[in-house]
C-alpha positions in Angstrom: 71.7 -43.7 56.7 68.4 -44.1 58.4 69.5 -42.0 61.1 70.6 -39.2 58.7 67.1 -39.4 57.2 65.3 -39.4 60.7 67.0 -36.3 61.8 66.9 -34.6 58.3 63.2 -35.4 58.7 62.5 -33.8 61.8 64.8 -30.6 61.0 62.7 -30.5 57.7 59.0 -30.7 59.6 60.3 -28.0 62.1 61.3 -25.7 59.0 58.2 -26.8 56.6 55.5 -28.2 58.8 54.9 -31.4 60.4 52.8 -32.8 57.7 55.8 -32.9 55.5 57.7 -35.0 57.8 56.7 -38.4 56.3 56.8 -37.5 52.8 60.4 -36.3 53.1 61.8 -39.3 54.9 60.5 -41.4 52.1 61.9 -39.0 49.7 65.6 -38.9 51.2 65.4 -42.8 51.6 64.7 -43.4 47.9 67.5 -40.5 47.7 69.8 -42.8 49.7 68.7 -46.1 48.0 69.2 -44.6 44.8 72.7 -43.4 45.5 73.7 -46.7 47.0 72.5 -48.4 43.9 74.4 -46.1 41.3 77.7 -47.0 44.0 77.1 -50.5 43.1 77.0 -49.9 39.4 73.4 -49.6 38.6 73.3 -46.9 35.7 69.4 -46.4 35.9 69.8 -45.3 39.5 70.9 -42.0 38.1 67.6 -40.9 36.7 66.0 -42.1 39.5 68.4 -39.3 41.6 68.2 -36.7 38.3 64.8 -37.1 37.3 62.6 -38.6 40.0 64.2 -37.3 43.4 64.8 -33.9 41.6 61.2 -33.7 40.8 59.6 -34.9 44.4 62.1 -32.9 46.2 61.3 -29.3 44.2 57.6 -30.4 44.7 58.0 -31.0 48.4 60.1 -27.9 49.0 59.6 -25.5 45.9 63.4 -25.2 45.5 64.8 -24.6 41.9 65.2 -27.6 40.3 68.8 -26.5 38.9 69.6 -26.4 42.6 68.8 -30.1 42.9 70.2 -31.1 40.1 73.5 -29.4 40.5 74.0 -31.1 43.8 72.7 -34.4 42.2 75.1 -34.4 39.5 78.1 -33.0 42.1 77.4 -36.4 44.3 77.4 -38.6 41.4 80.6 -37.1 40.3 82.2 -38.3 43.8 80.7 -41.6 43.4 82.3 -41.8 39.8 85.6 -40.5 41.3 85.4 -43.4 44.2 84.6 -46.2 41.5 87.3 -45.0 39.3 89.7 -44.6 42.1 90.8 -41.2 41.3 92.2 -39.7 44.8 93.3 -36.4 42.9 89.9 -35.2 41.8 87.8 -37.1 44.9 88.5 -34.2 47.7 87.8 -31.5 45.4 84.6 -33.2 43.6 83.3 -33.9 47.3 83.8 -30.4 48.4 81.6 -29.1 45.6 78.8 -31.5 46.4 78.8 -30.7 49.8 79.0 -27.0 48.6 76.4 -27.5 46.2 73.7 -28.2 49.2 74.4 -24.7 51.0 71.9 -23.0 48.3 69.5 -25.5 48.6 69.7 -24.9 52.6 68.9 -21.3 51.9 66.3 -22.0 50.0 64.2 -23.6 52.2 62.1 -21.2 54.0 59.3 -21.5 56.8 
């Protein structure tokens, strides 16, 4: 997951400017840690994602908050599906989470 954060931070720096790379890396690792914590049953991690991460991402990227919270909520639904062993819904929910990332990527501009 650190490699993922490294590569995303590098791509982000090329798009938004090198000075934001470290801030992006820190924010993305906090997101990753909160997702893992939520997956392990820490309900408080939801707020770390829907409030703290969303606010930091909006501040850094100027992407609409609704796009961020929609993607985070979709990702949390996938985690909930996995924890409840809901094999009938996890694939569609995973696809929805991935699809929710596209408008975020489209919103990040130079």
